[in-house]
N, C-alpha and C positions, 0 to 999 in steps of 0.2 A: 504494500500500500504506500503510495507516494504521499508525503506530508506537504501541505502547502505552508507558506511562510507564517500564516496566521496560527496554524496548529503548532508549528515548531516553536514559535515564540512563547506560546502558552506552556508547552512542555519545558522549555528552558526556565520559565518563571517558577514552575513547580519544582524543578530541580534545586533552584536557589532557596525556595521556601522550605522545602522538605529535604534539607541538606544531608542529614545523617539519620539513617533509620534508628528507631529506638533500641534495637537489639545490640547496638555497638557497645553499650556499657556492660552487657552480659557476655556470655560465651558465644554469642551469635556470629557476628562477622569477623571479629578478631579474637581468637581464643586467648585465654590468660597466658598459657605457656606456648608461645608461638614456635620457637625453634626446637623445643623438646620433641615435637612430632617429627620434624625432619631428622633429628638425631636418632630417634627410635626406629625410623625406616631406613637408616643408614645412608641418608642423602647428605646429612651434615656430619662432620667429624665430632662436633661437640654442641652444647646448648648455649654457648656464649654469644653475646651480641656481636654481629658481624661488622657493625659500624664503629664500635669503640673497643670491643674485646675485654671490657672491664667488669662485666656483670652478666648474669644469666639473662637471656633475652625473654622478657615477659612483656605483656601488653603495656603495662605501666612504664616499664623501663624504656621500651622502644619509643613510645610517643612523648615521654616527658622527662625521664631521668637520664637517658643517654645524652652525653654532652653535645653531640651533633644536633639532635632534635631539640634539645633544650635551648641551645644558643640560637638556632634558627627560629624557634617560636618566640624567644625574647626579642629578636630583631623584627619579627612580624608584628608583635604587640607594639613595639616602639614605632614602627612604620605607620600603624593605624592609630597611634596614640590611645591604645587600648589599656586602660588601667585596671587590670584584673590580676589577682594573685593566685587564684585557683589553677590547678594544673591537671584536672581529669576531664575527659570528654563530657561525661554527663553533667558535671558541675559547670563547665563552660557553656554548654547548651542551656542549662537552667539560668545562668547569669545573663546570657543573651536575651532569653525570653523575658526576663524580669527587668532588664535595664531600662532606664528612662531615656531612651534614645529614639530617634525617628525610625520608622519602619525600614527606610532605605539603609540607614547605618547598621541596623540589625541584620539586614540581608548581606551587607558587605562583611560583617564579622562572621556570620554563618558560612559564607563562601570562603573566607580565610581559614576557618577551622577545617572545613571540608578539604580545601586544597592542601593544608598542612598535613592532615592525615594521609591523603592520597600520595603526596610527594615523599613523605617519610617511608611509607610502605613501598613505593616505587624504588627509592634509593636502597632500601633493605634488600629488595629482590635483585637489583643490579649487583649489589655487593655479594649476594649468595651465588648467583648464576654466572656473573661475569668477572668476579673478583676485583671489582672497582668500587671504591667507597667515595661517595659524594663529599664535597666540602661544604662547610656552613654557607659560604657565599653562593655556591651553585644552588644548593637547596633553597635558600632564601629567595634568590632571583626567580627560580621556577615557581615558587608559591606566589610571589608578587605578580608574576606574569599571568598565572592561572586566575587569580582574583580579578585583575584588571580586565582580562579578556572575557571572563564569564559575566561580570557586571556590565561591561560595555555592550555585550550581546543581548542583555535582557533589561537594559536601562529603562525604567518606566518613564512615560512622558511627563508625569507630574512628580517632579522631585524638587524639593525646596532649593532655592538658589544657594543657600549656605551649604547644603549637603552636596550639591553638584560641584561647587567650588572646592570643597574638602576632597571629594573624590578625584577631581581633575588634578589636584596638587599632590596626590599620592605618588 
């Protein structure tokens, strides 16, 4: 079925609004012990984080405790002027939902969180399968690019001038 531009725009808006499925905080999309499975099936030699090698690779370590992802996420928060101290996906989603921000800025933050999760997972897979570890700068640039491209692709017509200027200056 061919989608016309009207339908694809709606689908893109839905992706931004419904960024991360609710199961991500559970064992659903990202299991707690991610690399242990690869180790058990003899695909990986150990269960250590492939990006830093300093800890067991768990969901929490991979997305927020690993120095690579931690530094990248700090840079993204700084880039967006996002003043939040929590560092778990469910708490960040809850923070976004409850924040006293415009709906547009909430969409940008949600897109940034989704891009961060995606790019960290992508870098992890590249490290496992291609034995190449991303740098903080590369990971941060990819996340920023994903956010800018996604939001520009679904930019609502009615965005407050202050929000539009904020986004254009990112």
